[in-house]
All heavy atoms as TSV, in Angstrom:
chain	resi	resn	atom	element	x	y	z
A	1	MET	N	N	9.403	-13.109	-21.907
A	1	MET	CA	C	9.200	-13.689	-20.600
A	1	MET	C	C	8.018	-12.980	-19.947
A	1	MET	O	O	7.969	-11.772	-19.884
A	1	MET	CB	C	10.487	-13.514	-19.780
A	1	MET	CG	C	10.424	-14.176	-18.456
A	1	MET	SD	S	11.995	-14.433	-17.598
A	1	MET	CE	C	12.936	-12.988	-17.821
A	2	GLY	N	N	7.066	-13.742	-19.447
A	2	GLY	CA	C	5.871	-13.172	-18.848
A	2	GLY	C	C	6.088	-12.776	-17.399
A	2	GLY	O	O	7.140	-12.974	-16.814
A	3	LYS	N	N	5.042	-12.189	-16.839
A	3	LYS	CA	C	5.126	-11.739	-15.449
A	3	LYS	C	C	5.313	-12.911	-14.496
A	3	LYS	O	O	6.065	-12.834	-13.542
A	3	LYS	CB	C	3.874	-10.965	-15.074
A	3	LYS	CG	C	3.769	-9.616	-15.724
A	3	LYS	CD	C	2.513	-8.915	-15.258
A	3	LYS	CE	C	2.381	-7.564	-15.946
A	3	LYS	NZ	N	1.177	-6.864	-15.514
A	4	CYS	N	N	4.633	-14.009	-14.764
A	4	CYS	CA	C	4.697	-15.174	-13.884
A	4	CYS	C	C	6.095	-15.795	-13.908
A	4	CYS	O	O	6.622	-16.170	-12.873
A	4	CYS	CB	C	3.644	-16.196	-14.292
A	4	CYS	SG	S	3.505	-17.587	-13.152
A	5	ALA	N	N	6.697	-15.897	-15.077
A	5	ALA	CA	C	8.035	-16.484	-15.195
A	5	ALA	C	C	9.064	-15.607	-14.487
A	5	ALA	O	O	9.997	-16.117	-13.864
A	5	ALA	CB	C	8.409	-16.669	-16.664
A	6	GLY	N	N	8.923	-14.292	-14.580
A	6	GLY	CA	C	9.843	-13.386	-13.907
A	6	GLY	C	C	9.774	-13.524	-12.395
A	6	GLY	O	O	10.793	-13.487	-11.707
A	7	LYS	N	N	8.566	-13.706	-11.864
A	7	LYS	CA	C	8.402	-13.886	-10.421
A	7	LYS	C	C	9.021	-15.203	-9.968
A	7	LYS	O	O	9.623	-15.274	-8.901
A	7	LYS	CB	C	6.924	-13.846	-10.045
A	7	LYS	CG	C	6.325	-12.457	-10.098
A	7	LYS	CD	C	4.888	-12.475	-9.635
A	7	LYS	CE	C	4.284	-11.080	-9.700
A	7	LYS	NZ	N	2.904	-11.059	-9.222
A	8	LYS	N	N	8.904	-16.236	-10.802
A	8	LYS	CA	C	9.485	-17.530	-10.449
A	8	LYS	C	C	11.006	-17.446	-10.419
A	8	LYS	O	O	11.645	-17.998	-9.533
A	8	LYS	CB	C	9.041	-18.601	-11.449
A	8	LYS	CG	C	7.624	-19.044	-11.260
A	8	LYS	CD	C	7.260	-20.160	-12.218
A	8	LYS	CE	C	5.814	-20.578	-12.043
A	8	LYS	NZ	N	5.429	-21.657	-12.956
A	9	ILE	N	N	11.568	-16.732	-11.373
A	9	ILE	CA	C	13.022	-16.598	-11.413
A	9	ILE	C	C	13.509	-15.794	-10.200
A	9	ILE	O	O	14.487	-16.164	-9.550
A	9	ILE	CB	C	13.478	-15.929	-12.734
A	9	ILE	CG1	C	13.245	-16.893	-13.888
A	9	ILE	CG2	C	14.935	-15.509	-12.664
A	9	ILE	CD1	C	13.512	-16.306	-15.250
A	10	HIS	N	N	12.825	-14.710	-9.873
A	10	HIS	CA	C	13.201	-13.919	-8.702
A	10	HIS	C	C	13.078	-14.743	-7.428
A	10	HIS	O	O	13.934	-14.669	-6.547
A	10	HIS	CB	C	12.357	-12.650	-8.592
A	10	HIS	CG	C	12.673	-11.603	-9.602
A	10	HIS	ND1	N	13.946	-11.228	-9.916
A	10	HIS	CD2	C	11.861	-10.839	-10.376
A	10	HIS	CE1	C	13.919	-10.283	-10.838
A	10	HIS	NE2	N	12.655	-10.036	-11.148
A	11	GLY	N	N	12.022	-15.521	-7.331
A	11	GLY	CA	C	11.839	-16.375	-6.160
A	11	GLY	C	C	12.944	-17.412	-6.053
A	11	GLY	O	O	13.451	-17.686	-4.961
A	12	PHE	N	N	13.337	-17.993	-7.180
A	12	PHE	CA	C	14.398	-18.996	-7.182
A	12	PHE	C	C	15.736	-18.369	-6.782
A	12	PHE	O	O	16.498	-18.940	-6.008
A	12	PHE	CB	C	14.503	-19.650	-8.560
A	12	PHE	CG	C	15.517	-20.736	-8.635
A	12	PHE	CD1	C	15.326	-21.937	-7.971
A	12	PHE	CD2	C	16.680	-20.560	-9.358
A	12	PHE	CE1	C	16.258	-22.944	-8.028
A	12	PHE	CE2	C	17.627	-21.564	-9.420
A	12	PHE	CZ	C	17.424	-22.764	-8.748
A	13	ILE	N	N	16.015	-17.177	-7.291
A	13	ILE	CA	C	17.257	-16.491	-6.939
A	13	ILE	C	C	17.276	-16.167	-5.446
A	13	ILE	O	O	18.290	-16.352	-4.771
A	13	ILE	CB	C	17.445	-15.222	-7.789
A	13	ILE	CG1	C	17.720	-15.617	-9.242
A	13	ILE	CG2	C	18.561	-14.350	-7.250
A	13	ILE	CD1	C	17.736	-14.468	-10.215
A	14	LEU	N	N	16.157	-15.706	-4.915
A	14	LEU	CA	C	16.084	-15.421	-3.476
A	14	LEU	C	C	16.267	-16.690	-2.651
A	14	LEU	O	O	16.915	-16.682	-1.618
A	14	LEU	CB	C	14.756	-14.748	-3.140
A	14	LEU	CG	C	14.627	-13.293	-3.577
A	14	LEU	CD1	C	13.220	-12.781	-3.289
A	14	LEU	CD2	C	15.648	-12.434	-2.874
A	15	PHE	N	N	15.705	-17.798	-3.131
A	15	PHE	CA	C	15.856	-19.077	-2.454
A	15	PHE	C	C	17.326	-19.497	-2.420
A	15	PHE	O	O	17.844	-19.921	-1.381
A	15	PHE	CB	C	15.009	-20.145	-3.158
A	15	PHE	CG	C	15.199	-21.520	-2.621
A	15	PHE	CD1	C	14.625	-21.894	-1.419
A	15	PHE	CD2	C	15.967	-22.437	-3.314
A	15	PHE	CE1	C	14.797	-23.161	-0.913
A	15	PHE	CE2	C	16.153	-23.722	-2.815
A	15	PHE	CZ	C	15.574	-24.083	-1.610
A	16	LEU	N	N	18.027	-19.361	-3.538
A	16	LEU	CA	C	19.441	-19.709	-3.581
A	16	LEU	C	C	20.274	-18.794	-2.675
A	16	LEU	O	O	21.185	-19.243	-1.985
A	16	LEU	CB	C	19.966	-19.626	-5.016
A	16	LEU	CG	C	19.511	-20.730	-5.967
A	16	LEU	CD1	C	20.065	-20.475	-7.360
A	16	LEU	CD2	C	19.922	-22.087	-5.458
A	17	LEU	N	N	19.949	-17.519	-2.691
A	17	LEU	CA	C	20.664	-16.560	-1.852
A	17	LEU	C	C	20.464	-16.879	-0.373
A	17	LEU	O	O	21.422	-16.859	0.415
A	17	LEU	CB	C	20.211	-15.138	-2.167
A	17	LEU	CG	C	20.905	-14.015	-1.415
A	17	LEU	CD1	C	22.388	-14.004	-1.732
A	17	LEU	CD2	C	20.285	-12.683	-1.772
A	18	ALA	N	N	19.253	-17.179	0.030
A	18	ALA	CA	C	18.968	-17.524	1.425
A	18	ALA	C	C	19.707	-18.800	1.821
A	18	ALA	O	O	20.246	-18.903	2.929
A	18	ALA	CB	C	17.466	-17.679	1.638
A	19	GLY	N	N	19.763	-19.771	0.927
A	19	GLY	CA	C	20.493	-21.008	1.201
A	19	GLY	C	C	21.982	-20.754	1.370
A	19	GLY	O	O	22.627	-21.320	2.260
A	20	ALA	N	N	22.538	-19.908	0.517
A	20	ALA	CA	C	23.966	-19.592	0.615
A	20	ALA	C	C	24.276	-18.880	1.931
A	20	ALA	O	O	25.286	-19.158	2.577
A	20	ALA	CB	C	24.389	-18.736	-0.569
A	21	ILE	N	N	23.414	-17.976	2.335
A	21	ILE	CA	C	23.613	-17.266	3.602
A	21	ILE	C	C	23.513	-18.236	4.779
A	21	ILE	O	O	24.299	-18.168	5.716
A	21	ILE	CB	C	22.605	-16.103	3.736
A	21	ILE	CG1	C	22.936	-15.010	2.713
A	21	ILE	CG2	C	22.605	-15.537	5.145
A	21	ILE	CD1	C	21.906	-13.922	2.611
A	22	ALA	N	N	22.558	-19.139	4.725
A	22	ALA	CA	C	22.397	-20.117	5.802
A	22	ALA	C	C	23.619	-21.026	5.898
A	22	ALA	O	O	24.105	-21.311	7.002
A	22	ALA	CB	C	21.137	-20.947	5.576
A	23	LEU	N	N	24.149	-21.462	4.761
A	23	LEU	CA	C	25.335	-22.306	4.785
A	23	LEU	C	C	26.562	-21.543	5.274
A	23	LEU	O	O	27.392	-22.090	5.994
A	23	LEU	CB	C	25.598	-22.887	3.396
A	23	LEU	CG	C	24.633	-23.971	2.942
A	23	LEU	CD1	C	24.935	-24.373	1.501
A	23	LEU	CD2	C	24.697	-25.176	3.861
A	24	ALA	N	N	26.682	-20.299	4.911
A	24	ALA	CA	C	27.812	-19.492	5.371
A	24	ALA	C	C	27.748	-19.285	6.877
A	24	ALA	O	O	28.779	-19.244	7.548
A	24	ALA	CB	C	27.832	-18.146	4.647
A	25	GLY	N	N	26.567	-19.162	7.432
A	25	GLY	CA	C	26.412	-18.982	8.875
A	25	GLY	C	C	26.710	-20.233	9.656
A	25	GLY	O	O	27.020	-20.183	10.844
A	26	CYS	N	N	26.642	-21.390	9.018
A	26	CYS	CA	C	26.873	-22.657	9.708
A	26	CYS	C	C	28.333	-23.074	9.694
A	26	CYS	O	O	28.687	-24.068	10.317
A	26	CYS	CB	C	26.032	-23.764	9.074
A	26	CYS	SG	S	24.264	-23.527	9.322
A	27	THR	N	N	29.188	-22.388	8.986
A	27	THR	CA	C	30.590	-22.756	8.953
A	27	THR	C	C	31.278	-22.273	10.213
A	27	THR	O	O	30.844	-21.324	10.858
A	27	THR	CB	C	31.300	-22.145	7.725
A	27	THR	OG1	O	31.207	-20.731	7.797
A	27	THR	CG2	C	30.683	-22.647	6.443
A	28	SER	N	N	32.359	-22.934	10.579
A	28	SER	CA	C	33.123	-22.516	11.753
A	28	SER	C	C	34.577	-22.369	11.354
A	28	SER	O	O	35.088	-23.088	10.510
A	28	SER	CB	C	32.976	-23.533	12.883
A	28	SER	OG	O	33.539	-24.765	12.505
A	29	SER	N	N	35.247	-21.435	11.992
A	29	SER	CA	C	36.666	-21.245	11.716
A	29	SER	C	C	37.476	-22.239	12.530
A	29	SER	O	O	36.984	-22.883	13.445
A	29	SER	CB	C	37.075	-19.807	12.026
A	29	SER	OG	O	36.906	-19.558	13.393
A	30	ASP	N	N	38.757	-22.352	12.237
A	30	ASP	CA	C	39.608	-23.333	12.906
A	30	ASP	C	C	39.726	-23.088	14.398
A	30	ASP	O	O	39.752	-24.017	15.185
A	30	ASP	CB	C	41.003	-23.319	12.278
A	30	ASP	CG	C	40.993	-23.867	10.864
A	30	ASP	OD1	O	40.089	-24.655	10.533
A	30	ASP	OD2	O	41.891	-23.490	10.108
A	31	ASN	N	N	39.807	-21.837	14.804
A	31	ASN	CA	C	39.991	-21.557	16.223
A	31	ASN	C	C	38.690	-21.573	17.009
A	31	ASN	O	O	38.713	-21.487	18.212
A	31	ASN	CB	C	40.709	-20.221	16.422
A	31	ASN	CG	C	39.930	-19.053	15.855
A	31	ASN	OD1	O	38.917	-19.247	15.204
A	31	ASN	ND2	N	40.411	-17.842	16.102
A	32	GLN	N	N	37.562	-21.696	16.361
A	32	GLN	CA	C	36.286	-21.711	17.063
A	32	GLN	C	C	35.533	-23.013	16.836
A	32	GLN	O	O	34.338	-23.085	17.026
A	32	GLN	CB	C	35.416	-20.541	16.610
A	32	GLN	CG	C	35.963	-19.195	16.990
A	32	GLN	CD	C	35.081	-18.066	16.504
A	32	GLN	OE1	O	34.183	-18.271	15.682
A	32	GLN	NE2	N	35.316	-16.867	16.989
A	33	ALA	N	N	36.224	-24.054	16.410
A	33	ALA	CA	C	35.563	-25.327	16.149
A	33	ALA	C	C	35.014	-25.896	17.451
A	33	ALA	O	O	35.602	-25.747	18.516
A	33	ALA	CB	C	36.532	-26.303	15.500
A	34	ALA	N	N	33.877	-26.566	17.366
A	34	ALA	CA	C	33.229	-27.115	18.555
A	34	ALA	C	C	34.092	-28.210	19.161
A	34	ALA	O	O	34.636	-29.054	18.469
A	34	ALA	CB	C	31.860	-27.665	18.185
A	35	GLY	N	N	34.218	-28.208	20.472
A	35	GLY	CA	C	34.938	-29.250	21.175
A	35	GLY	C	C	36.438	-29.042	21.226
A	35	GLY	O	O	37.151	-29.870	21.762
A	36	GLU	N	N	36.960	-27.984	20.679
A	36	GLU	CA	C	38.395	-27.739	20.692
A	36	GLU	C	C	38.742	-26.571	21.605
A	36	GLU	O	O	39.669	-25.818	21.331
A	36	GLU	CB	C	38.908	-27.464	19.279
A	36	GLU	CG	C	38.781	-28.631	18.346
A	36	GLU	CD	C	39.359	-28.340	16.981
A	36	GLU	OE1	O	40.055	-27.323	16.829
A	36	GLU	OE2	O	39.102	-29.127	16.072
A	37	GLY	N	N	38.016	-26.388	22.672
A	37	GLY	CA	C	38.249	-25.260	23.550
A	37	GLY	C	C	39.476	-25.450	24.419
A	37	GLY	O	O	39.665	-26.497	25.028
A	38	ASP	N	N	40.353	-24.483	24.431
A	38	ASP	CA	C	41.504	-24.513	25.320
A	38	ASP	C	C	41.101	-23.881	26.638
A	38	ASP	O	O	40.248	-23.019	26.703
A	38	ASP	CB	C	42.670	-23.730	24.718
A	38	ASP	CG	C	43.232	-24.406	23.480
A	38	ASP	OD1	O	43.105	-25.642	23.402
A	38	ASP	OD2	O	43.772	-23.706	22.612
A	39	ASP	N	N	41.757	-24.309	27.698
A	39	ASP	CA	C	41.431	-23.790	29.020
A	39	ASP	C	C	42.238	-22.557	29.385
A	39	ASP	O	O	42.194	-22.097	30.509
A	39	ASP	CB	C	41.649	-24.878	30.078
A	39	ASP	CG	C	40.602	-25.969	29.968
A	39	ASP	OD1	O	39.497	-25.666	29.481
A	39	ASP	OD2	O	40.884	-27.105	30.376
A	40	LYS	N	N	43.019	-22.031	28.456
A	40	LYS	CA	C	43.827	-20.859	28.778
A	40	LYS	C	C	42.970	-19.598	28.745
A	40	LYS	O	O	42.047	-19.466	27.965
A	40	LYS	CB	C	45.015	-20.733	27.840
A	40	LYS	CG	C	44.655	-20.595	26.385
A	40	LYS	CD	C	45.903	-20.561	25.552
A	40	LYS	CE	C	45.534	-20.587	24.079
A	40	LYS	NZ	N	46.703	-20.574	23.239
A	41	GLN	N	N	43.289	-18.670	29.610
A	41	GLN	CA	C	42.542	-17.422	29.724
A	41	GLN	C	C	43.028	-16.438	28.664
A	41	GLN	O	O	44.225	-16.286	28.457
A	41	GLN	CB	C	42.756	-16.809	31.103
A	41	GLN	CG	C	42.187	-17.629	32.229
A	41	GLN	CD	C	40.682	-17.504	32.309
A	41	GLN	OE1	O	40.133	-16.480	31.961
A	41	GLN	NE2	N	40.026	-18.539	32.778
A	42	GLU	N	N	42.114	-15.795	28.008
A	42	GLU	CA	C	42.461	-14.740	27.065
A	42	GLU	C	C	42.359	-13.403	27.779
A	42	GLU	O	O	41.531	-13.218	28.650
A	42	GLU	CB	C	41.510	-14.753	25.873
A	42	GLU	CG	C	41.643	-15.973	25.003
A	42	GLU	CD	C	40.743	-15.903	23.795
A	42	GLU	OE1	O	40.291	-14.801	23.446
A	42	GLU	OE2	O	40.493	-16.953	23.205
A	43	LYS	N	N	43.221	-12.455	27.376
A	43	LYS	CA	C	43.159	-11.146	28.006
A	43	LYS	C	C	41.899	-10.422	27.536
A	43	LYS	O	O	41.438	-10.650	26.407
A	43	LYS	CB	C	44.417	-10.341	27.726
A	43	LYS	CG	C	44.418	-9.531	26.488
A	43	LYS	CD	C	45.669	-8.681	26.429
A	43	LYS	CE	C	45.370	-7.485	25.568
A	43	LYS	NZ	N	46.440	-6.603	25.364
A	44	PRO	N	N	41.308	-9.583	28.370
A	44	PRO	CA	C	40.087	-8.869	27.991
A	44	PRO	C	C	40.317	-7.988	26.764
A	44	PRO	O	O	41.417	-7.486	26.533
A	44	PRO	CB	C	39.762	-8.014	29.206
A	44	PRO	CG	C	40.558	-8.573	30.317
A	44	PRO	CD	C	41.727	-9.268	29.718
A	45	LEU	N	N	39.291	-7.822	26.008
A	45	LEU	CA	C	39.350	-7.003	24.805
A	45	LEU	C	C	39.375	-5.533	25.172
A	45	LEU	O	O	38.561	-5.057	25.963
A	45	LEU	CB	C	38.124	-7.282	23.932
A	45	LEU	CG	C	38.003	-6.483	22.650
A	45	LEU	CD1	C	39.117	-6.858	21.691
A	45	LEU	CD2	C	36.662	-6.733	22.007
A	46	ASP	N	N	40.341	-4.804	24.640
A	46	ASP	CA	C	40.397	-3.361	24.848
A	46	ASP	C	C	39.492	-2.686	23.828
A	46	ASP	O	O	39.613	-2.928	22.634
A	46	ASP	CB	C	41.826	-2.832	24.683
A	46	ASP	CG	C	42.744	-3.277	25.791
A	46	ASP	OD1	O	42.245	-3.499	26.912
A	46	ASP	OD2	O	43.956	-3.395	25.537
A	47	VAL	N	N	38.592	-1.855	24.308
A	47	VAL	CA	C	37.647	-1.163	23.445
A	47	VAL	C	C	37.867	0.333	23.596
A	47	VAL	O	O	37.940	0.847	24.707
A	47	VAL	CB	C	36.189	-1.514	23.814
A	47	VAL	CG1	C	35.213	-0.754	22.947
A	47	VAL	CG2	C	35.958	-3.001	23.696
A	48	SER	N	N	37.982	1.019	22.469
A	48	SER	CA	C	38.075	2.471	22.519
A	48	SER	C	C	36.948	3.053	21.679
A	48	SER	O	O	36.560	2.476	20.672
A	48	SER	CB	C	39.428	2.953	22.008
A	48	SER	OG	O	39.578	2.618	20.655
A	49	ILE	N	N	36.432	4.178	22.117
A	49	ILE	CA	C	35.295	4.797	21.452
A	49	ILE	C	C	35.651	6.239	21.127
A	49	ILE	O	O	36.157	6.965	21.974
A	49	ILE	CB	C	34.042	4.755	22.353
A	49	ILE	CG1	C	33.659	3.323	22.649
A	49	ILE	CG2	C	32.894	5.498	21.700
A	49	ILE	CD1	C	32.558	3.192	23.660
A	50	MET	N	N	35.384	6.629	19.894
A	50	MET	CA	C	35.572	8.024	19.506
A	50	MET	C	C	34.213	8.704	19.622
A	50	MET	O	O	33.227	8.208	19.105
A	50	MET	CB	C	36.085	8.100	18.080
A	50	MET	CG	C	36.356	9.476	17.591
A	50	MET	SD	S	36.851	9.356	15.887
A	50	MET	CE	C	38.147	10.513	15.834
A	51	SER	N	N	34.168	9.818	20.308
A	51	SER	CA	C	32.892	10.461	20.588
A	51	SER	C	C	32.992	11.961	20.376
A	51	SER	O	O	34.064	12.545	20.458
A	51	SER	CB	C	32.495	10.162	22.034
A	51	SER	OG	O	31.297	10.794	22.351
A	52	ILE	N	N	31.857	12.578	20.122
A	52	ILE	CA	C	31.777	14.029	19.986
A	52	ILE	C	C	31.351	14.596	21.333
A	52	ILE	O	O	30.358	14.174	21.920
A	52	ILE	CB	C	30.751	14.423	18.906
A	52	ILE	CG1	C	31.192	13.895	17.549
A	52	ILE	CG2	C	30.565	15.930	18.863
A	52	ILE	CD1	C	30.160	14.103	16.457
A	53	PHE	N	N	32.123	15.537	21.841
A	53	PHE	CA	C	31.782	16.200	23.098
A	53	PHE	C	C	31.244	17.588	22.783
A	53	PHE	O	O	31.773	18.290	21.933
A	53	PHE	CB	C	33.013	16.309	24.004
A	53	PHE	CG	C	33.592	14.986	24.386
A	53	PHE	CD1	C	34.839	14.609	23.939
A	53	PHE	CD2	C	32.895	14.114	25.190
A	53	PHE	CE1	C	35.382	13.392	24.284
A	53	PHE	CE2	C	33.416	12.888	25.538
A	53	PHE	CZ	C	34.667	12.529	25.086
A	54	TYR	N	N	30.225	17.981	23.488
A	54	TYR	CA	C	29.619	19.281	23.265
A	54	TYR	C	C	30.143	20.333	24.233
A	54	TYR	O	O	29.582	21.396	24.370
A	54	TYR	CB	C	28.098	19.172	23.340
A	54	TYR	CG	C	27.557	18.328	22.212
A	54	TYR	CD1	C	27.133	17.036	22.428
A	54	TYR	CD2	C	27.507	18.831	20.924
A	54	TYR	CE1	C	26.658	16.264	21.388
A	54	TYR	CE2	C	27.042	18.064	19.865
A	54	TYR	CZ	C	26.614	16.780	20.111
A	54	TYR	OH	O	26.157	16.013	19.068
A	55	SER	N	N	31.231	20.007	24.893
A	55	SER	CA	C	31.902	20.987	25.744
A	55	SER	C	C	33.351	21.080	25.274
A	55	SER	O	O	33.808	20.292	24.460
A	55	SER	CB	C	31.838	20.550	27.206
A	55	SER	OG	O	32.513	19.330	27.386
A	56	GLN	N	N	34.091	22.025	25.820
A	56	GLN	CA	C	35.463	22.221	25.363
A	56	GLN	C	C	36.395	21.109	25.832
A	56	GLN	O	O	37.370	20.791	25.169
A	56	GLN	CB	C	35.985	23.574	25.837
A	56	GLN	CG	C	35.295	24.725	25.139
A	56	GLN	CD	C	35.873	26.068	25.570
A	56	GLN	OE1	O	36.716	26.145	26.445
A	56	GLN	NE2	N	35.396	27.122	24.941
A	57	GLU	N	N	36.118	20.506	26.956
A	57	GLU	CA	C	36.962	19.448	27.492
A	57	GLU	C	C	36.162	18.160	27.621
A	57	GLU	O	O	34.984	18.187	27.987
A	57	GLU	CB	C	37.502	19.847	28.854
A	57	GLU	CG	C	38.443	21.029	28.806
A	57	GLU	CD	C	38.991	21.354	30.178
A	57	GLU	OE1	O	38.947	20.501	31.081
A	57	GLU	OE2	O	39.455	22.488	30.349
A	58	PRO	N	N	36.790	17.019	27.355
A	58	PRO	CA	C	36.080	15.740	27.548
A	58	PRO	C	C	35.876	15.473	29.035
A	58	PRO	O	O	36.562	16.045	29.874
A	58	PRO	CB	C	37.031	14.716	26.932
A	58	PRO	CG	C	38.357	15.363	26.925
A	58	PRO	CD	C	38.122	16.829	26.825
A	59	PRO	N	N	34.928	14.595	29.380
A	59	PRO	CA	C	34.695	14.294	30.790
A	59	PRO	C	C	35.935	13.658	31.421
A	59	PRO	O	O	36.667	12.929	30.776
A	59	PRO	CB	C	33.522	13.314	30.779
A	59	PRO	CG	C	33.215	13.023	29.376
A	59	PRO	CD	C	34.028	13.872	28.507
A	60	SER	N	N	36.148	13.932	32.687
A	60	SER	CA	C	37.306	13.380	33.393
A	60	SER	C	C	37.083	11.894	33.684
A	60	SER	O	O	35.992	11.363	33.535
A	60	SER	CB	C	37.536	14.143	34.687
A	60	SER	OG	O	36.430	13.981	35.539
A	61	ASP	N	N	38.149	11.222	34.116
A	61	ASP	CA	C	38.063	9.787	34.393
A	61	ASP	C	C	37.182	9.462	35.590
A	61	ASP	O	O	36.716	8.330	35.714
A	61	ASP	CB	C	39.465	9.218	34.627
A	61	ASP	CG	C	40.270	9.175	33.343
A	61	ASP	OD1	O	39.647	9.142	32.263
A	61	ASP	OD2	O	41.516	9.165	33.429
A	62	ASP	N	N	36.938	10.406	36.482
A	62	ASP	CA	C	36.088	10.145	37.646
A	62	ASP	C	C	34.644	10.595	37.426
A	62	ASP	O	O	33.889	10.748	38.374
A	62	ASP	CB	C	36.680	10.793	38.900
A	62	ASP	CG	C	36.770	12.311	38.776
A	62	ASP	OD1	O	36.653	12.832	37.653
A	62	ASP	OD2	O	36.955	12.973	39.815
A	63	ASN	N	N	34.240	10.736	36.179
A	63	ASN	CA	C	32.878	11.119	35.828
A	63	ASN	C	C	31.901	10.020	36.254
A	63	ASN	O	O	32.156	8.835	36.042
A	63	ASN	CB	C	32.798	11.350	34.317
A	63	ASN	CG	C	31.450	11.874	33.883
A	63	ASN	OD1	O	30.442	11.228	34.097
A	63	ASN	ND2	N	31.459	13.036	33.254
A	64	VAL	N	N	30.789	10.397	36.849
A	64	VAL	CA	C	29.806	9.440	37.368
A	64	VAL	C	C	29.246	8.560	36.247
A	64	VAL	O	O	29.097	7.344	36.418
A	64	VAL	CB	C	28.660	10.204	38.080
A	64	VAL	CG1	C	27.587	9.246	38.547
A	64	VAL	CG2	C	29.196	11.028	39.224
A	65	ILE	N	N	28.950	9.134	35.117
A	65	ILE	CA	C	28.376	8.376	34.007
A	65	ILE	C	C	29.392	7.374	33.460
A	65	ILE	O	O	29.067	6.210	33.215
A	65	ILE	CB	C	27.882	9.328	32.903
A	65	ILE	CG1	C	26.739	10.182	33.444
A	65	ILE	CG2	C	27.447	8.554	31.662
A	65	ILE	CD1	C	26.291	11.290	32.529
A	66	LEU	N	N	30.643	7.801	33.295
A	66	LEU	CA	C	31.676	6.883	32.815
A	66	LEU	C	C	31.902	5.738	33.796
A	66	LEU	O	O	32.076	4.588	33.388
A	66	LEU	CB	C	32.980	7.636	32.570
A	66	LEU	CG	C	33.002	8.579	31.383
A	66	LEU	CD1	C	34.340	9.300	31.299
A	66	LEU	CD2	C	32.730	7.837	30.094
A	67	LYS	N	N	31.898	6.029	35.073
A	67	LYS	CA	C	32.060	4.975	36.092
A	67	LYS	C	C	30.925	3.956	36.028
A	67	LYS	O	O	31.142	2.752	36.142
A	67	LYS	CB	C	32.126	5.574	37.496
A	67	LYS	CG	C	33.374	6.370	37.778
A	67	LYS	CD	C	34.549	5.442	37.865
A	67	LYS	CE	C	35.788	6.244	38.261
A	67	LYS	NZ	N	36.982	5.428	38.230
A	68	GLU	N	N	29.708	4.424	35.809
A	68	GLU	CA	C	28.561	3.510	35.719
A	68	GLU	C	C	28.647	2.632	34.472
A	68	GLU	O	O	28.346	1.442	34.515
A	68	GLU	CB	C	27.253	4.309	35.740
A	68	GLU	CG	C	26.017	3.468	35.865
A	68	GLU	CD	C	25.913	2.745	37.192
A	68	GLU	OE1	O	26.488	3.202	38.199
A	68	GLU	OE2	O	25.242	1.691	37.221
A	69	ILE	N	N	29.072	3.222	33.360
A	69	ILE	CA	C	29.241	2.444	32.115
A	69	ILE	C	C	30.312	1.377	32.314
A	69	ILE	O	O	30.136	0.209	31.936
A	69	ILE	CB	C	29.593	3.368	30.948
A	69	ILE	CG1	C	28.380	4.228	30.578
A	69	ILE	CG2	C	30.061	2.568	29.735
A	69	ILE	CD1	C	28.670	5.306	29.553
A	70	GLU	N	N	31.436	1.729	32.947
A	70	GLU	CA	C	32.494	0.767	33.206
A	70	GLU	C	C	32.019	-0.346	34.134
A	70	GLU	O	O	32.351	-1.508	33.966
A	70	GLU	CB	C	33.708	1.461	33.794
A	70	GLU	CG	C	34.458	2.305	32.794
A	70	GLU	CD	C	35.618	3.064	33.417
A	70	GLU	OE1	O	35.850	2.929	34.647
A	70	GLU	OE2	O	36.281	3.800	32.683
A	71	LYS	N	N	31.210	0.002	35.117
A	71	LYS	CA	C	30.713	-0.989	36.073
A	71	LYS	C	C	29.787	-1.997	35.376
A	71	LYS	O	O	29.876	-3.193	35.619
A	71	LYS	CB	C	29.958	-0.281	37.206
A	71	LYS	CG	C	29.487	-1.214	38.286
A	71	LYS	CD	C	28.864	-0.440	39.418
A	71	LYS	CE	C	27.392	-0.316	39.179
A	71	LYS	NZ	N	26.661	0.310	40.274
A	72	ARG	N	N	28.970	-1.530	34.472
A	72	ARG	CA	C	27.994	-2.398	33.816
A	72	ARG	C	C	28.577	-3.171	32.636
A	72	ARG	O	O	27.982	-4.133	32.174
A	72	ARG	CB	C	26.780	-1.600	33.378
A	72	ARG	CG	C	25.990	-1.056	34.549
A	72	ARG	CD	C	24.837	-0.207	34.104
A	72	ARG	NE	N	24.157	0.365	35.232
A	72	ARG	CZ	C	22.938	-0.009	35.613
A	72	ARG	NH1	N	22.284	-0.916	34.952
A	72	ARG	NH2	N	22.391	0.564	36.658
A	73	THR	N	N	29.698	-2.712	32.131
A	73	THR	CA	C	30.310	-3.449	31.018
A	73	THR	C	C	31.561	-4.101	31.506
A	73	THR	O	O	32.321	-4.716	30.957
A	73	THR	CB	C	30.614	-2.522	29.831
A	73	THR	OG1	O	31.441	-1.448	30.249
A	73	THR	CG2	C	29.328	-1.966	29.252
């Protein structure tokens, strides 16, 4: 197999891979299908973050930076 044939095969494989990714991105799950939106409210998502603190104690709940992050998110 020559250099040109190898490049064509690689290009074809990349083309197929890109097509498969595009088709996978266009699929929808049952609960997110277009036009099937329910009007019921969902509870907010609880998010927890594990972090490294460089002091002996983590910041308190009334920390100015934490309050600003909560306000903006």
